[in-house]
C-alpha positions, 0 to 999 in steps of 0.5 A: 187347392189354393186360396178360395173365397171365404167371405167379402170385405163387407161381411165383417167390420173391425173386431168381428168374426165369421165362421165359414166351412171350406173344402181342403184338397184331401176332402176334409171340410175345415171350419175357419174363423175369418177375423177382422182385427181392431186395425182392420187387418184380416186373419183366418184361424181354426174355428175350434178352440183347442181347449173346449172344442167350441166355435171361436167365431162366437167369441169376442174379438178385441184388437188382435185377440179372440176370446173363447166364449165357453171358458175364456181362453184367448188366442192371438189371431196373428199366431194362433198362440193361446194368451190366456188359460185354460187353453195351452195349445195353439190353433192353426192359422191359415194364409189370407189374401184380400183381392178386391172385395173377396177375402180368400183363405188357403186351408191347405197351408198352415202358418206355423205358430210363432 
């Protein structure tokens, strides 16, 4: 599978997140947090916090970071790397393409944390 529609550009303003479920090639359904950072750039990361297994899209987005609402773990949305405890493991980051009004995410490719 290739990049597929996740939302439209009008669905999110800066520093907002949206939870979507997208099908993968292997039949899995992938829970993704589509995030628009403070600069208006688009990102897609796993919606599941690597520490508390709750939805990251329910957390606060500030700049290029999303904070998990449950325990306060923070992740860089560009790399998936945790930047605040208690999370110690990164979350997967998926490629995002904006085509006109469509925000496309490829859940079959994971961008390695840097």
